[in-house]
C-alpha positions as YAML, in Angstrom:
chain: A
units: angstrom
residues:
- id: 1
  name: MET
  ca: [-66.90, -17.02, 20.43]
- id: 2
  name: ASN
  ca: [-64.29, -15.23, 18.41]
- id: 3
  name: ASN
  ca: [-63.55, -16.63, 15.04]
- id: 4
  name: ILE
  ca: [-59.92, -16.30, 14.12]
- id: 5
  name: HIS
  ca: [-59.49, -15.85, 10.43]
- id: 6
  name: SER
  ca: [-56.10, -16.59, 9.01]
- id: 7
  name: ASN
  ca: [-54.86, -13.74, 6.91]
- id: 8
  name: PRO
  ca: [-52.31, -14.88, 4.26]
- id: 9
  name: LEU
  ca: [-50.20, -11.76, 4.82]
- id: 10
  name: GLY
  ca: [-50.15, -12.37, 8.58]
- id: 11
  name: VAL
  ca: [-49.14, -16.00, 8.09]
- id: 12
  name: PHE
  ca: [-46.36, -14.94, 5.73]
- id: 13
  name: LEU
  ca: [-45.07, -12.29, 8.15]
- id: 14
  name: ALA
  ca: [-45.14, -14.76, 11.05]
- id: 15
  name: LEU
  ca: [-43.20, -17.34, 9.04]
- id: 16
  name: ALA
  ca: [-40.69, -14.72, 7.87]
- id: 17
  name: PHE
  ca: [-40.19, -13.60, 11.48]
- id: 18
  name: MET
  ca: [-39.67, -17.18, 12.68]
- id: 19
  name: VAL
  ca: [-37.18, -17.94, 9.90]
- id: 20
  name: SER
  ca: [-35.20, -14.75, 10.51]
- id: 21
  name: MET
  ca: [-35.10, -15.38, 14.27]
- id: 22
  name: GLY
  ca: [-34.01, -18.98, 13.65]
- id: 23
  name: ARG
  ca: [-31.16, -17.81, 11.40]
- id: 24
  name: LEU
  ca: [-30.13, -15.19, 13.97]
- id: 25
  name: PHE
  ca: [-30.00, -17.77, 16.77]
- id: 26
  name: TRP
  ca: [-28.09, -20.22, 14.54]
- id: 27
  name: TRP
  ca: [-25.52, -17.49, 13.74]
- id: 28
  name: MET
  ca: [-25.20, -16.52, 17.41]
- id: 29
  name: LEU
  ca: [-24.65, -20.09, 18.56]
- id: 30
  name: HIS
  ca: [-22.12, -21.07, 15.90]
- id: 31
  name: VAL
  ca: [-18.94, -19.40, 17.06]
- id: 32
  name: PRO
  ca: [-16.19, -19.28, 14.42]
- id: 33
  name: PRO
  ca: [-13.06, -21.31, 15.13]
- id: 34
  name: ALA
  ca: [-10.43, -19.62, 17.27]
- id: 35
  name: VAL
  ca: [-7.66, -17.85, 15.38]
- id: 36
  name: PRO
  ca: [-4.15, -18.13, 16.81]
- id: 37
  name: TYR
  ca: [-2.75, -14.88, 18.21]
- id: 38
  name: GLU
  ca: [0.07, -14.83, 15.67]
- id: 39
  name: VAL
  ca: [-2.37, -14.95, 12.74]
- id: 40
  name: ALA
  ca: [-4.61, -12.25, 14.21]
- id: 41
  name: HIS
  ca: [-1.61, -10.01, 14.98]
- id: 42
  name: VAL
  ca: [-0.11, -10.28, 11.48]
- id: 43
  name: THR
  ca: [-3.48, -9.68, 9.86]
- id: 44
  name: ARG
  ca: [-4.05, -6.59, 12.00]
- id: 45
  name: THR
  ca: [-0.60, -5.12, 11.34]
- id: 46
  name: VAL
  ca: [-0.83, -5.60, 7.57]
- id: 47
  name: GLY
  ca: [-4.32, -4.09, 7.64]
- id: 48
  name: ALA
  ca: [-2.93, -1.04, 9.45]
- id: 49
  name: VAL
  ca: [-0.93, 0.02, 6.39]
- id: 50
  name: LYS
  ca: [-2.66, 3.21, 5.26]
- id: 51
  name: ARG
  ca: [0.21, 5.02, 3.47]
- id: 52
  name: ILE
  ca: [2.72, 3.34, 1.18]
- id: 53
  name: LEU
  ca: [5.75, 5.17, -0.21]
- id: 54
  name: VAL
  ca: [7.19, 4.02, -3.54]
- id: 55
  name: PRO
  ca: [10.46, 5.64, -4.65]
- id: 56
  name: LEU
  ca: [10.64, 5.75, -8.46]
- id: 57
  name: VAL
  ca: [13.33, 5.76, -11.07]
- id: 58
  name: ASP
  ca: [12.88, 5.26, -14.79]
- id: 59
  name: SER
  ca: [12.90, 1.47, -14.89]
- id: 60
  name: GLU
  ca: [10.68, -1.55, -15.20]
- id: 61
  name: TYR
  ca: [11.52, -2.73, -11.69]
- id: 62
  name: ALA
  ca: [10.33, 0.59, -10.21]
- id: 63
  name: ARG
  ca: [7.03, 0.37, -12.09]
- id: 64
  name: ARG
  ca: [6.67, -3.18, -10.82]
- id: 65
  name: ALA
  ca: [7.12, -1.84, -7.26]
- id: 66
  name: VAL
  ca: [4.19, 0.54, -7.87]
- id: 67
  name: GLU
  ca: [2.05, -2.39, -9.00]
- id: 68
  name: LEU
  ca: [3.07, -4.40, -5.94]
- id: 69
  name: ALA
  ca: [2.29, -1.49, -3.61]
- id: 70
  name: CYS
  ca: [-1.14, -1.12, -5.19]
- id: 71
  name: ARG
  ca: [-1.92, -4.79, -4.72]
- id: 72
  name: LEU
  ca: [-0.76, -4.64, -1.10]
- id: 73
  name: GLY
  ca: [-2.85, -1.56, -0.40]
- id: 74
  name: THR
  ca: [-6.02, -2.46, -2.29]
- id: 75
  name: GLU
  ca: [-7.97, -4.06, 0.54]
- id: 76
  name: GLN
  ca: [-7.46, -1.18, 2.99]
- id: 77
  name: LYS
  ca: [-7.59, 1.53, 0.27]
- id: 78
  name: ALA
  ca: [-4.12, 2.70, 1.22]
- id: 79
  name: GLU
  ca: [-2.79, 5.96, -0.14]
- id: 80
  name: ILE
  ca: [0.14, 5.45, -2.50]
- id: 81
  name: ILE
  ca: [2.77, 8.17, -2.37]
- id: 82
  name: LEU
  ca: [5.06, 8.14, -5.39]
- id: 83
  name: LEU
  ca: [8.42, 9.74, -4.77]
- id: 84
  name: ALA
  ca: [11.14, 10.87, -7.10]
- id: 85
  name: VAL
  ca: [14.39, 11.94, -5.47]
- id: 86
  name: LEU
  ca: [16.29, 14.62, -7.31]
- id: 87
  name: GLU
  ca: [19.87, 13.92, -6.27]
- id: 88
  name: VAL
  ca: [21.79, 17.19, -6.17]
- id: 89
  name: PRO
  ca: [25.60, 16.88, -6.28]
- id: 90
  name: LEU
  ca: [27.51, 18.01, -3.20]
- id: 91
  name: ALA
  ca: [29.24, 20.73, -5.24]
- id: 92
  name: SER
  ca: [25.90, 22.40, -6.08]
- id: 93
  name: PRO
  ca: [23.39, 24.12, -3.80]
- id: 94
  name: LEU
  ca: [20.19, 22.13, -3.10]
- id: 95
  name: GLY
  ca: [18.05, 24.83, -4.74]
- id: 96
  name: ILE
  ca: [19.89, 24.77, -8.08]
- id: 97
  name: ALA
  ca: [17.62, 24.88, -11.13]
- id: 98
  name: LEU
  ca: [17.56, 21.53, -12.94]
- id: 99
  name: PRO
  ca: [14.57, 21.87, -15.30]
- id: 100
  name: GLU
  ca: [15.46, 18.91, -17.56]
- id: 101
  name: THR
  ca: [15.87, 16.54, -14.62]
- id: 102
  name: GLU
  ca: [12.64, 17.78, -13.02]
- id: 103
  name: ALA
  ca: [10.76, 17.29, -16.31]
- id: 104
  name: ARG
  ca: [12.10, 13.72, -16.56]
- id: 105
  name: LEU
  ca: [11.09, 13.00, -12.95]
- id: 106
  name: ASN
  ca: [7.60, 14.40, -13.55]
- id: 107
  name: ASN
  ca: [7.26, 12.04, -16.51]
- id: 108
  name: ILE
  ca: [8.30, 9.09, -14.33]
- id: 109
  name: LEU
  ca: [5.77, 10.11, -11.66]
- id: 110
  name: ALA
  ca: [3.04, 10.42, -14.30]
- id: 111
  name: GLN
  ca: [3.69, 6.82, -15.42]
- id: 112
  name: GLY
  ca: [3.46, 5.63, -11.82]
- id: 113
  name: THR
  ca: [0.26, 7.61, -11.28]
- id: 114
  name: GLU
  ca: [-1.35, 5.81, -14.21]
- id: 115
  name: ILE
  ca: [-0.66, 2.47, -12.53]
- id: 116
  name: VAL
  ca: [-2.15, 3.66, -9.23]
- id: 117
  name: ASN
  ca: [-5.20, 5.15, -10.97]
- id: 118
  name: PHE
  ca: [-5.80, 1.81, -12.66]
- id: 119
  name: HIS
  ca: [-6.24, 0.32, -9.17]
- id: 120
  name: HIS
  ca: [-8.55, 3.19, -8.05]
- id: 121
  name: LEU
  ca: [-6.40, 4.06, -5.05]
- id: 122
  name: PRO
  ca: [-5.63, 7.54, -3.74]
- id: 123
  name: CYS
  ca: [-2.29, 8.77, -5.04]
- id: 124
  name: ARG
  ca: [0.05, 11.68, -4.42]
- id: 125
  name: THR
  ca: [3.37, 12.46, -6.06]
- id: 126
  name: ARG
  ca: [6.42, 14.23, -4.69]
- id: 127
  name: ILE
  ca: [9.78, 15.31, -5.92]
- id: 128
  name: ILE
  ca: [12.25, 15.82, -3.12]
- id: 129
  name: ARG
  ca: [15.76, 17.26, -3.39]
- id: 130
  name: ALA
  ca: [18.49, 15.48, -1.47]
- id: 131
  name: ARG
  ca: [22.19, 14.68, -1.67]
- id: 132
  name: THR
  ca: [21.51, 10.94, -1.84]
- id: 133
  name: ALA
  ca: [18.46, 8.91, -2.78]
- id: 134
  name: GLY
  ca: [18.44, 7.14, 0.58]
- id: 135
  name: THR
  ca: [18.32, 10.33, 2.65]
- id: 136
  name: GLY
  ca: [15.58, 11.73, 0.42]
- id: 137
  name: ILE
  ca: [13.50, 8.57, 0.77]
- id: 138
  name: LEU
  ca: [13.84, 8.52, 4.56]
- id: 139
  name: GLN
  ca: [13.03, 12.23, 4.78]
- id: 140
  name: ALA
  ca: [9.85, 11.76, 2.74]
- id: 141
  name: ALA
  ca: [8.90, 8.64, 4.73]
- id: 142
  name: ALA
  ca: [9.15, 10.59, 7.98]
- id: 143
  name: GLU
  ca: [7.28, 13.63, 6.66]
- id: 144
  name: GLU
  ca: [4.48, 11.52, 5.17]
- id: 145
  name: GLU
  ca: [4.32, 9.16, 8.19]
- id: 146
  name: VAL
  ca: [4.22, 6.09, 5.95]
- id: 147
  name: GLN
  ca: [3.90, 2.59, 7.34]
- id: 148
  name: LEU
  ca: [5.56, 0.84, 4.39]
- id: 149
  name: ILE
  ca: [8.16, 1.60, 1.74]
- id: 150
  name: VAL
  ca: [8.07, -0.58, -1.36]
- id: 151
  name: ILE
  ca: [11.20, -0.43, -3.45]
- id: 152
  name: GLY
  ca: [12.05, -2.31, -6.61]
- id: 153
  name: VAL
  ca: [15.66, -3.26, -7.14]
- id: 154
  name: ARG
  ca: [17.57, -4.08, -10.26]
- id: 155
  name: PRO
  ca: [18.12, -7.79, -10.77]
- id: 156
  name: ARG
  ca: [21.79, -8.65, -10.32]
- id: 157
  name: ARG
  ca: [23.79, -11.65, -11.38]
- id: 158
  name: GLN
  ca: [25.32, -12.17, -7.92]
- id: 159
  name: VAL
  ca: [22.83, -13.47, -5.37]
- id: 160
  name: GLY
  ca: [22.51, -11.42, -2.19]
- id: 161
  name: LEU
  ca: [23.71, -8.09, -3.55]
- id: 162
  name: LEU
  ca: [21.37, -5.11, -3.43]
- id: 163
  name: GLY
  ca: [21.98, -1.60, -4.58]
- id: 164
  name: SER
  ca: [23.67, 0.78, -2.19]
- id: 165
  name: THR
  ca: [20.41, 2.70, -1.62]
- id: 166
  name: SER
  ca: [18.47, -0.49, -0.77]
- id: 167
  name: GLU
  ca: [21.12, -1.67, 1.67]
- id: 168
  name: TRP
  ca: [21.29, 1.80, 3.25]
- id: 169
  name: LEU
  ca: [17.48, 1.83, 3.69]
- id: 170
  name: LEU
  ca: [17.54, -1.64, 5.25]
- id: 171
  name: ARG
  ca: [19.82, -0.33, 7.97]
- id: 172
  name: ARG
  ca: [18.07, 2.97, 8.67]
- id: 173
  name: ALA
  ca: [14.34, 2.82, 7.80]
- id: 174
  name: ASN
  ca: [11.97, 3.39, 10.73]
- id: 175
  name: CYS
  ca: [9.05, 1.67, 9.00]
- id: 176
  name: GLU
  ca: [8.51, -1.58, 7.15]
- id: 177
  name: LEU
  ca: [10.53, -1.96, 3.98]
- id: 178
  name: LEU
  ca: [9.59, -4.34, 1.21]
- id: 179
  name: ILE
  ca: [12.21, -4.95, -1.45]
- id: 180
  name: ASP
  ca: [11.07, -6.49, -4.73]
- id: 181
  name: ARG
  ca: [13.80, -8.10, -6.76]
- id: 182
  name: GLN
  ca: [12.80, -9.74, -10.01]
- id: 183
  name: PRO
  ca: [14.45, -13.01, -10.92]
- id: 184
  name: VAL
  ca: [17.43, -12.74, -13.25]
...
């Protein structure tokens, strides 16, 4: 007759195997509750945002838009593209040298980059020359293939009034547009 000796390591391994298999079967048999289609669709579309464009000007509301974009893009590690539009007057050629304006825009972009770096997200900056801010923003959005533009607007006393650039973008943007307006 064979004597079966119980080895403590063998008993431990057998128990560990039984517990892990029991947990696996419990997990497999407990299906999570069904999620309505609308919830799943919205969650998927927001999760698909991989590039966010933030047009900047030298203001608190623009820096707040950078912060908002970072918070929106944190979960999916979205790339934040900071844009400064150098508006060139119609009377001047687009390639005209404007070193003081470019230096000021680089300073604004550097401030925005600090906010993005604080959130540990990938960041790129661009200065684009255009006749109007709106056309420059839409040009950059198309070139960068962004899924979302986050723009901060100046608080106004009259409810319902946006800046001309914001209203223009609302009519023409081919991607999602989020407008952040601080309370007055």
